[in-house]
ZABA-987010 format. One record per residue: x, y, z of N, C-alpha, C in turn. Coordinates in nm, 4 decimals. Layout:
BEGIN
NODE, X, Y, Z, X, Y, Z, X, Y, Z
...
***
This chain:
BEGIN
NODE, -1.6123, 19.4587, 14.9493, -1.7497, 19.5187, 14.8564, -1.7407, 19.5355, 14.7040
NODE, -1.6119, 19.6215, 14.7175, -1.5964, 19.6713, 14.5457, -1.5858, 19.4824, 14.4740
NODE, -1.4211, 19.3992, 14.5780, -1.3739, 19.3248, 14.5112, -1.4932, 19.2175, 14.4955
NODE, -1.5880, 19.2020, 14.5872, -1.7094, 19.0833, 14.5448, -1.7130, 19.0919, 14.4085
NODE, -1.7474, 19.2286, 14.4466, -1.8738, 19.2330, 14.3302, -1.8279, 19.2074, 14.2007
NODE, -1.6542, 19.2437, 14.1659, -1.5784, 19.2246, 14.0706, -1.6062, 19.0609, 14.0442
NODE, -1.5476, 18.9647, 14.1717, -1.5540, 18.8492, 14.2017, -1.6765, 18.7959, 14.1460
NODE, -1.8321, 18.8295, 14.2379, -1.9224, 18.7591, 14.1771, -1.9413, 18.8507, 13.9559
NODE, -1.9030, 18.9530, 13.9285, -1.9698, 18.9368, 13.7516, -1.8436, 18.8867, 13.7173
NODE, -1.7478, 18.8702, 13.7880, -1.6272, 18.7401, 13.6732, -1.7224, 18.6133, 13.7181
NODE, -1.7531, 18.5576, 13.8494, -1.8084, 18.4543, 13.8220, -1.9269, 18.4320, 13.7345
NODE, -2.0268, 18.5492, 13.7199, -2.1739, 18.5751, 13.6266, -2.1168, 18.5226, 13.5167
NODE, -1.9791, 18.5787, 13.4831, -1.9626, 18.6069, 13.3043, -1.8810, 18.4667, 13.2894
NODE, -1.8193, 18.3987, 13.3606, -1.7381, 18.2771, 13.3152, -1.9211, 18.1489, 13.2941
NODE, -2.0196, 18.1563, 13.3994, -2.1547, 18.1068, 13.3749, -2.2093, 18.1409, 13.2616
NODE, -2.2192, 18.2163, 13.2345, -2.3063, 18.2937, 13.1038, -2.1760, 18.2124, 12.9451
NODE, -2.0226, 18.2692, 12.9840, -2.0096, 18.1944, 12.8981, -1.9918, 18.0248, 12.8920
NODE, -2.0512, 17.9148, 12.9900, -2.0358, 17.7925, 13.0480, -2.1770, 17.7851, 12.9343
NODE, -2.3034, 17.8683, 12.9995, -2.3863, 17.8539, 12.8970, -2.4247, 17.8493, 12.7601
NODE, -2.2876, 17.9789, 12.7291, -2.2536, 18.0179, 12.6133, -2.2383, 17.8723, 12.4532
NODE, -2.1448, 17.8449, 12.5670, -2.0696, 17.6828, 12.4789, -2.1922, 17.5860, 12.4731
NODE, -2.2386, 17.5648, 12.5976, -2.3569, 17.4592, 12.5625, -2.4249, 17.5185, 12.4597
NODE, -2.4918, 17.5909, 12.4486, -2.6163, 17.6446, 12.3595, -2.5603, 17.6230, 12.2556
NODE, -2.4333, 17.6791, 12.2013, -2.4039, 17.6364, 12.1038, -2.3008, 17.4808, 12.0438
NODE, -2.2991, 17.4368, 12.1413, -2.3179, 17.2869, 12.1411, -2.4105, 17.2214, 12.0557
NODE, -2.5731, 17.2099, 12.1964, -2.6553, 17.2212, 12.1052, -2.6945, 17.2263, 12.0304
NODE, -2.6704, 17.3628, 11.9592, -2.7398, 17.4118, 11.8367, -2.6500, 17.3432, 11.7440
NODE, -2.5533, 17.3044, 11.7512, -2.4735, 17.2744, 11.6864, -2.4754, 17.0862, 11.6292
NODE, -2.5340, 17.0516, 11.7583, -2.6088, 16.8724, 11.7346, -2.7202, 16.8799, 11.6969
NODE, -2.7764, 16.9514, 11.7074, -2.9570, 16.9692, 11.6458, -2.9394, 17.0172, 11.4908
NODE, -2.7816, 17.0705, 11.4259, -2.8176, 17.0655, 11.3241, -2.7442, 16.9793, 11.2671
NODE, -2.6894, 16.9197, 11.3209, -2.5669, 16.7692, 11.2744, -2.7039, 16.6710, 11.2464
NODE, -2.7605, 16.7103, 11.3638, -2.9201, 16.5858, 11.3348, -3.0204, 16.6379, 11.1944
NODE, -3.0093, 16.7476, 11.1978, -3.1256, 16.7845, 11.0926, -3.0574, 16.7519, 10.9839
NODE, -2.9505, 16.7272, 10.9812, -2.8649, 16.7226, 10.8394, -2.8442, 16.6131, 10.7936
NODE, -2.8656, 16.5117, 10.9461, -2.8740, 16.3815, 10.9033, -2.9925, 16.3323, 10.8397
NODE, -3.0960, 16.4017, 10.9146, -3.2385, 16.3897, 10.8948, -3.2748, 16.3694, 10.6933
NODE, -3.1925, 16.4973, 10.6817, -3.2822, 16.5238, 10.5377, -3.1502, 16.4440, 10.4560
NODE, -3.0149, 16.4490, 10.5429, -2.9751, 16.2933, 10.4127, -3.0640, 16.1633, 10.3911
NODE, -3.1562, 16.1284, 10.4848, -3.2161, 15.9908, 10.4579, -3.3197, 16.0341, 10.4166
NODE, -3.3678, 16.1575, 10.3894, -3.4985, 16.2086, 10.3717, -3.4798, 16.1531, 10.2075
NODE, -3.3689, 16.1987, 10.1657, -3.3389, 16.2461, 10.0572, -3.2919, 16.1046, 9.9852
NODE, -3.2216, 16.0107, 10.0624, -3.1952, 15.8387, 10.0832, -3.3183, 15.8031, 10.0666
NODE, -3.4391, 15.8227, 10.0961, -3.5618, 15.7744, 10.1019, -3.6121, 15.7663, 9.9384
NODE, -3.5561, 15.9646, 9.9057, -3.6423, 15.9908, 9.8328, -3.6396, 15.9080, 9.6916
NODE, -3.5029, 15.9203, 9.6709, -3.3989, 15.8371, 9.5605, -3.4121, 15.6961, 9.5552
NODE, -3.4519, 15.6346, 9.6734, -3.5246, 15.4557, 9.6497, -3.6196, 15.4679, 9.5958
NODE, -3.7274, 15.5060, 9.6777, -3.9273, 15.5428, 9.6321, -3.8807, 15.5729, 9.4974
NODE, -3.7968, 15.6780, 9.4178, -3.7951, 15.6817, 9.2493, -3.7940, 15.6151, 9.1700
NODE, -3.6160, 15.4809, 9.2460, -3.5906, 15.3878, 9.1756, -3.7330, 15.2931, 9.1632
NODE, -3.7764, 15.2762, 9.3209, -3.8285, 15.1718, 9.3162, -3.9447, 15.1440, 9.2134
NODE, -4.0452, 15.3157, 9.1487, -4.1428, 15.3527, 9.1196, -4.1269, 15.3234, 8.9393
NODE, -3.9801, 15.3576, 8.9543, -3.9149, 15.3871, 8.8089, -3.8993, 15.1587, 8.7241
NODE, -3.8858, 15.1318, 8.8690, -3.8676, 14.9805, 8.8704, -4.0329, 14.8876, 8.8022
NODE, -4.1328, 14.9474, 8.9215, -4.2441, 14.8718, 8.8671, -4.3232, 14.9652, 8.7210
NODE, -4.2782, 15.0606, 8.7270, -4.3294, 15.1351, 8.5743, -4.2574, 15.0678, 8.4523
NODE, -4.1606, 15.0062, 8.4627, -4.0873, 14.9278, 8.3451, -4.1617, 14.8009, 8.3953
NODE, -4.1539, 14.7120, 8.4815, -4.1944, 14.6009, 8.4707, -4.3391, 14.5828, 8.4855
NODE, -4.4620, 14.7147, 8.4930, -4.5236, 14.6916, 8.4382, -4.6154, 14.7398, 8.2532
NODE, -4.5094, 14.7798, 8.2112, -4.4718, 14.8350, 8.0396, -4.4330, 14.6581, 7.9777
NODE, -4.3573, 14.6220, 8.0647, -4.2970, 14.5137, 7.9902, -4.4439, 14.3693, 7.9776
NODE, -4.4899, 14.3543, 8.0913, -4.5609, 14.2892, 8.1105, -4.6856, 14.2962, 8.0439
NODE, -4.6935, 14.4507, 8.0123, -4.8506, 14.5026, 7.8543, -4.7866, 14.4542, 7.7423
NODE, -4.6689, 14.4584, 7.7248, -4.6257, 14.4660, 7.5963, -4.6375, 14.3094, 7.5950
NODE, -4.6081, 14.2497, 7.6899, -4.5795, 14.0628, 7.6510, -4.7465, 14.0486, 7.6568
NODE, -4.8590, 14.1249, 7.7017, -4.9843, 14.0338, 7.6704, -5.0172, 14.0831, 7.5114
NODE, -4.9959, 14.2094, 7.4630, -5.0350, 14.3034, 7.3938, -4.9768, 14.1886, 7.2726
NODE, -4.8731, 14.1637, 7.2787, -4.8402, 14.0850, 7.1677, -4.8442, 13.9290, 7.2033
NODE, -4.9275, 13.8659, 7.2820, -4.9803, 13.7512, 7.2787, -5.1058, 13.7607, 7.2846
NODE, -5.1842, 13.8395, 7.2500, -5.3052, 13.8953, 7.1950, -5.2999, 13.8711, 7.0934
NODE, -5.1818, 13.9194, 7.0198, -5.1927, 13.9967, 6.9110, -5.1519, 13.8818, 6.8134
NODE, -5.1500, 13.7893, 6.9100, -5.0453, 13.6351, 6.8004, -5.1719, 13.5540, 6.8073
NODE, -5.2311, 13.5162, 6.9149, -5.4090, 13.4343, 6.9760, -5.5055, 13.5086, 6.7980
NODE, -5.4597, 13.6476, 6.8188, -5.5845, 13.7253, 6.6849, -5.5118, 13.6492, 6.5392
NODE, -5.4263, 13.6716, 6.5146, -5.3485, 13.6105, 6.4574, -5.3800, 13.4789, 6.3299
NODE, -5.3490, 13.3680, 6.4885, -5.4091, 13.2729, 6.4855, -5.5773, 13.2312, 6.4300
NODE, -5.6137, 13.2708, 6.4868, -5.7987, 13.3269, 6.4836, -5.8221, 13.3592, 6.3637
NODE, -5.7455, 13.4204, 6.3112, -5.7919, 13.4843, 6.1662, -5.7527, 13.3598, 6.0830
NODE, -5.6133, 13.3095, 6.0851, -5.6299, 13.2029, 6.0144, -5.6331, 13.0687, 5.9949
NODE, -5.7320, 13.0739, 6.1146, -5.7928, 12.9687, 6.1021, -5.9330, 12.9994, 6.0782
NODE, -6.0002, 13.1166, 6.1117, -6.0882, 13.1360, 5.9616, -6.0723, 13.0998, 5.8638
NODE, -5.9764, 13.1993, 5.7809, -5.9289, 13.1943, 5.6918, -5.9517, 13.0573, 5.6350
NODE, -5.8690, 12.9608, 5.6904, -5.8511, 12.7887, 5.6964, -6.0407, 12.7949, 5.6459
NODE, -6.0888, 12.7821, 5.7438, -6.2199, 12.7223, 5.7168, -6.3036, 12.8010, 5.6226
NODE, -6.3042, 12.9201, 5.5585, -6.3369, 12.9671, 5.4329, -6.2812, 12.9242, 5.3399
NODE, -6.1490, 12.8695, 5.3274, -6.0984, 12.8273, 5.1919, -6.1769, 12.6778, 5.1967
NODE, -6.1982, 12.6376, 5.2809, -6.2324, 12.5114, 5.2729, -6.3697, 12.4933, 5.2406
NODE, -6.4630, 12.6268, 5.2555, -6.5781, 12.5927, 5.2447, -6.6210, 12.6243, 5.1220
NODE, -6.5038, 12.6568, 5.0076, -6.5386, 12.7508, 4.8696, -6.5227, 12.5475, 4.7505
***
């Protein structure tokens, strides 16, 4: 009886040890997955920030070009008005 109780306790300890190892393995795998997900999220954030900066730069360049074109057009109109006024004198 005593021997069977010791054997049962030993089997139970081995089973718990096996469960514990599986739990540790599962926890380690979950940690690895979480780390990989965090890396992907970080990469996505960097990519989005880069895209936003590129879009902002493109918009600023377009606005500058449009402003320059408008200023040139206004300058030409002023020159034309000055020429017209000079002809009227």
